[in-house]
C-alpha positions in Angstrom: -34.5 53.0 -11.8 -37.7 53.0 -9.8 -41.0 55.0 -10.1 -40.9 58.8 -10.0 -43.4 61.4 -10.7 -43.9 65.2 -10.7 -47.3 66.4 -9.7 -47.6 69.7 -11.5 -50.1 72.0 -9.8 -51.0 75.7 -9.8 -53.9 78.1 -10.5 -55.3 78.6 -14.0 -52.9 80.7 -16.1 -49.8 79.8 -14.1 -48.2 78.0 -17.1 -48.7 74.3 -16.2 -49.1 73.1 -19.8 -46.2 75.1 -21.0 -44.1 73.8 -18.1 -45.0 70.2 -18.8 -44.1 70.5 -22.4 -40.8 72.3 -21.8 -39.8 69.9 -19.0 -40.6 67.0 -21.3 -38.4 68.3 -24.1 -35.6 69.0 -21.7 -35.8 65.5 -20.2 -35.7 64.0 -23.6 -32.6 66.1 -24.5 -30.8 64.6 -21.5 -31.9 61.1 -22.5 -34.4 60.6 -19.8 -37.5 58.5 -20.7 -40.5 60.6 -19.7 -44.3 60.5 -20.2 -47.0 63.1 -19.5 -50.2 62.2 -17.7 -53.2 64.5 -18.1 -55.5 64.6 -15.1 -57.5 67.7 -16.1 -60.8 66.4 -17.4 -61.6 69.9 -18.8 -58.4 70.2 -20.9 -59.1 70.6 -24.6 -55.8 71.4 -26.4 -52.4 69.9 -25.5 -49.0 71.3 -26.3 -47.4 67.9 -25.6 -48.0 64.2 -26.5 -50.3 62.6 -23.8 -49.4 59.1 -22.7 -52.3 58.8 -20.2 -55.4 60.9 -20.4 -58.2 61.1 -17.8 -60.6 62.2 -20.6 -60.6 58.5 -21.7 -62.3 57.8 -18.4 -64.5 61.0 -17.8 -64.8 64.5 -19.1 -66.3 67.7 -17.6 -68.5 68.1 -20.7 -70.0 64.7 -20.1 -70.7 65.4 -16.4 -72.3 68.8 -17.3 -74.5 67.3 -20.0 -75.7 64.3 -17.9 -75.9 65.8 -14.4 -76.5 69.5 -15.4 -73.6 70.6 -13.2 -71.7 73.9 -13.8 -68.0 73.8 -14.8 -66.5 73.8 -11.3 -69.0 71.3 -10.0 -68.5 69.1 -13.1 -64.7 69.2 -12.6 -64.9 68.2 -8.9 -67.3 65.4 -9.8 -65.0 64.1 -12.5 -62.0 64.1 -10.1 -64.0 62.2 -7.5 -65.0 59.8 -10.2 -61.3 59.2 -10.9 -60.8 58.5 -7.2 -63.5 55.9 -7.3 -61.9 54.2 -10.3 -58.2 54.1 -9.3 -57.8 50.7 -10.9 -58.2 52.4 -14.3 -55.3 54.8 -13.5 -53.1 51.9 -12.2 -53.7 49.9 -15.3 -52.9 52.9 -17.5 -49.7 53.6 -15.6 -48.6 50.0 -15.8 -47.0 50.5 -19.2 -44.8 53.3 -17.9 -43.8 52.0 -14.5 -40.0 52.4 -15.1 -40.3 55.8 -16.7 -40.4 59.3 -15.3 -43.9 60.8 -15.1 -45.0 64.4 -15.3 -48.6 64.7 -14.2 -50.5 67.8 -15.3 -53.3 68.5 -12.8 -56.4 70.7 -12.8 -56.0 74.3 -11.6 -59.0 74.6 -9.2 -57.6 75.5 -5.8 -60.4 73.8 -3.9 -58.9 70.5 -5.0 -55.8 71.3 -2.9 -57.5 73.0 0.0 -60.7 71.5 1.5 -61.5 68.6 -1.0 -59.3 65.5 -0.3 -59.2 64.4 -4.0 -55.5 65.2 -4.6 -54.4 63.8 -1.3 -56.1 60.5 -2.1 -54.4 60.5 -5.5 -51.0 61.1 -4.0 -51.6 58.3 -1.4 -52.5 55.9 -4.2 -49.4 56.8 -6.3 -47.2 56.1 -3.3 -49.0 52.8 -2.6 -48.1 51.6 -6.1 -44.5 52.5 -5.6 -44.1 56.1 -6.9 -41.9 58.7 -5.3 -43.9 61.9 -5.8 -42.9 65.5 -5.7 -45.5 68.3 -5.9 -44.4 71.2 -8.1 -46.6 74.2 -7.4 -46.4 76.9 -10.1 -47.2 80.6 -9.4 -47.1 83.2 -12.2 -44.3 85.6 -11.2 -46.4 88.5 -12.6 -49.0 87.7 -10.0 -46.8 88.3 -7.0 -45.3 91.7 -7.8 -46.5 93.3 -4.6 -46.5 92.2 -1.0 -50.2 91.4 -0.7 -50.2 89.3 -3.8 -47.1 87.5 -2.6 -48.9 86.6 0.6 -51.8 85.2 -1.3 -49.6 83.1 -3.5 -47.5 81.8 -0.6 -50.6 80.8 1.4 -51.9 79.0 -1.7 -48.7 77.0 -1.9 -48.8 76.4 1.8 -52.3 74.9 1.6 -51.2 72.4 -1.1 -48.0 71.5 0.8 -49.8 70.8 4.1 -52.6 68.8 2.4 -50.4 66.6 0.3 -47.5 65.9 2.7 -45.0 65.1 0.0 -41.7 66.8 -1.1 -42.8 70.2 -2.4 -41.2 72.7 -4.7 -42.6 76.2 -5.4 -41.8 77.6 -8.8 -42.1 81.2 -10.1 -43.0 80.8 -13.8 -42.7 83.3 -16.7 -39.5 84.8 -15.5 -38.5 85.1 -19.1 -41.5 87.4 -19.7 -40.5 89.6 -16.7 -36.8 89.9 -17.9 -38.0 91.8 -20.9 -39.7 94.5 -18.7 -38.8 96.8 -15.9 -40.7 94.6 -13.4 -37.9 92.0 -13.2 -36.1 94.0 -10.4 -39.3 94.0 -8.4 -39.4 90.2 -8.3 -35.9 89.8 -7.0 -36.8 90.7 -3.4 -39.2 87.8 -3.2 -36.5 85.3 -4.3 -34.5 86.0 -1.2 -37.2 87.2 1.2 -36.9 88.2 4.8 -40.3 87.7 6.5 -39.7 90.4 9.0 -39.2 93.0 6.2 -42.3 91.7 4.4 -44.4 92.2 7.6 -43.1 95.7 8.1 -43.9 96.6 4.5 -47.4 95.1 4.8 -48.0 97.1 7.9 -47.2 100.3 6.0 -49.7 99.3 3.2 -52.6 98.1 5.4 -54.8 99.6 8.1 -53.8 99.1 11.8 -56.6 96.6 12.3 -54.7 94.2 10.0 -51.3 94.4 11.7 -51.8 91.5 14.1 -53.0 89.4 11.1 -49.9 90.4 9.1 -47.7 89.3 12.0 -49.5 86.0 12.3 -49.2 85.2 8.6 -45.5 86.1 8.6 -45.0 83.7 11.5 -46.9 81.0 9.7 -44.7 81.3 6.6 -41.6 81.4 8.7 -42.5 78.4 10.7 -43.1 76.3 7.6 -40.1 77.8 5.8 -42.3 78.5 2.8 -40.8 81.7 1.6 -38.5 80.1 -1.0 -39.4 79.9 -4.7 -37.3 78.6 -7.6 -37.4 81.0 -10.5 -38.0 79.4 -13.9 -37.0 80.9 -17.3 -38.1 78.3 -19.8 -35.7 79.8 -22.4 -32.7 79.1 -20.2 -31.3 75.6 -20.1 -29.5 76.2 -16.9 -32.7 77.4 -15.2 -34.4 74.2 -16.2 -31.4 72.1 -15.0 -31.4 73.8 -11.6 -35.1 73.2 -11.1 -34.9 69.6 -12.2 -32.1 69.0 -9.8 -34.2 70.4 -6.9 -37.0 68.0 -7.9 -34.8 65.0 -8.4 -33.1 65.5 -5.1 -36.4 65.7 -3.3 -37.5 62.3 -4.6 -34.0 60.8 -4.7 -34.1 60.2 -8.4 -31.1 58.4 -9.7 -29.7 57.5 -6.3 -30.1 53.8 -7.0 -27.8 53.9 -10.0 -24.4 52.4 -9.5 -21.6 54.8 -10.6 -19.8 53.6 -13.7 -16.0 53.6 -13.7 -14.5 55.4 -16.6 -12.7 53.2 -19.1 -8.9 53.2 -18.8 -7.1 54.8 -21.7 -4.9 52.6 -23.9 -6.2 49.4 -22.3 -5.3 47.4 -25.5 -1.8 48.9 -25.6 -1.3 48.0 -21.9 -2.3 44.4 -22.6 0.1 44.1 -25.5 2.9 45.5 -23.3 2.1 43.0 -20.6 2.2 40.1 -23.1 5.6 41.2 -24.4 7.0 41.4 -20.9 5.8 37.8 -20.1 7.4 36.5 -23.4 10.7 38.1 -22.6 10.7 36.7 -19.0 9.9 33.2 -20.4 12.8 33.5 -22.9 15.3 34.3 -20.1 14.2 31.3 -18.0 
């Protein structure tokens, strides 16, 4: 089957843990062997069973106590410690090399922008044979206006450029929006025209920002990063569509040989053939 992994990223509160647990359950329903890897050294409560946990190597609390770092500094140090001890991760993943991994990552954006920790992690996973897709989650309630959408899109763009692996952007908590009047507001961002977005931004901002709005619009257009896959975790079809996007990006399942369906009444056909042969022999 090969080695495949989802690298689940996104800011705090975007629904990473809920996504991991929901996707795990869905994969198990479709008979796919899946394991979740926790790479957040500050995580305390898990909604899902953890197969590999970075906290068995290092925790943020330990770093803060021993080095007197703050929470953010402690998390960055812990992730850099992981990078220095990649043999530990390789050994932990050795038991699941033929299974599908969902890797729950920390939410601090600096890990995906100017600190190379996540890029080194991705490179290592690829070196040991994993096909990796980055799945970047953004809370749909966070991008209900143009300025917030630009902020979220640039955050996704930063991760995509830094990691250089197949990348899927996901709008989470669509199920929450469906129960409110705000759902219609999110629809325009699912099939967005950058030109219209820039025009609306110009109406909302001072003239001094218009050139910047145009430059940002061109940037998003050049990288084709205006597409998001909406996710309603209560809808099986929504989960299926997202998983197909991810699987296609990492070519999951393409090495499987198609199975020919069994012919109906095979036994009956064999009996008929035997009878014909006996009749022919009797006439000789």
